[in-house]
C-alpha positions, -999 to +999 in steps of 0.1 A: +000+000+000+028+024+009+045+017-024+013+025-043+010+058-025+046+066-034+040+057-070+008+078-071+026+108-056+055+105-081+031+102-110+011+131-098+042+152-094+054+142-128+020+150-143+021+185-127+056+191-141+046+179-176+014+199-176+032+231-166+059+225-192+033+216-218+013+248-211+044+270-214+055+254-246+021+255-262+020+293-256+054+296-271+048+273-301+011+273-307+000+237-315+034+229-330+055+204-310+026+184-296+045+151-303+074+165-283+052+170-253+038+135-257+073+120-257+082+142-227+052+129-207+060+093-217+096+098-206+085+112-172+062+082-167+090+058-177+115+074-154+090+074-126+084+037-130+121+028-135+135+049-106+111+039-079+117+071-060+105+077-024+084+108-019+113+126-005+136+115-033+110+126-059+106+160-044+144+165-045+150+148-078+124+163-102+134+199-099+171+190-106+161+167-135+139+194-150+166+220-148+190+196-166+164+189-193+159+227-198+196+232-202+199+203-226+169+215-246+184+249-250+217+233-262+199+210-286+180+239-302+213+257-306+229+225-320+201+220-346+203+257-356+241+254-361+236+221-380+213+238-404+236+268-408+266+244-414+247+224-441+236+256-458+272+269-457+285+237-473+257+237-499+264+274-508+301+267-509+309+293-483+345+301-473+367+276-455+368+301-425+330+302-422+326+265-425+354+259-400+338+284-376+304+267-378+320+233-374+339+244-343+306+259-329+288+225-335+316+206-318+316+230-288+279+226-284+283+188-283+310+193-256+286+215-236+260+187-236+286+164-220+294+191-194+258+193-185+257+156-179+288+158-156+274+188-137+241+171-131+257+138-121+270+156-091+236+173-084+218+139-087+244+124-063+235+150-038+198+140-037+198+102-046+218+071-037+244+060-062+222+031-074+194+055-083+217+080-100+229+051-122+193+042-129+187+078-141+213+074-169+204+038-176+167+046-178+172+075-201+192+052-224+165+025-222+139+051-231+159+065-260+164+030-274+127+022-270+118+054-288+141+046-317+127+011-320+092+025-320+101+049-348+118+021-368+086+000-364+065+029-376+049+034-342+063+069-336+049+102-345+033+101-380+044+137-388+080+124-388+072+102-418+055+129-439+069+130-474+080+094-474+070+075-505+041+050-500+053+015-494+087+027-483+080+027-446+110+019-425+105-015-410+133-018-385+160-011-410+190+005-395+219+003-419+219+013-456+199+001-485+180-031-485+199-061-499+185-075-531+189-111-543+198-115-579 
């Protein structure tokens, strides 16, 4: 019974966090990005289940985790913007200096993402036992792998497959073109 109450409180807290984040993003983006909020809510539920946090742990963990996610999201937005700029610079055959500068910026952003992971490892260690800190990272990787598998099976967000030729749905393919038998 105690475990059910803990689980309910963790889920309720997660739902509150997801709802407030969802409302903020919807104001910012309009209806755009709805699939991102769905994935975020699924991730929160998945982590809640995997981590099996006590009420006290959940109260300490979620604000730290949400701060980390916010920092990572900002970096990812910057990374995608730089990615597009770099692709455009290459396509437009910009100068070596401009391409080098954009490439350096892209690499630096990737490095900053790793710095965020290191910074929050210490913060998680302040609020959770080592086994649960490890579960945070393992659970995130499990969730990421699960999402990739769902997309490969065609179970992900349909808007991600727009423009794909009919009959060419990805069915678990990961590497290169299909082999053909002659």
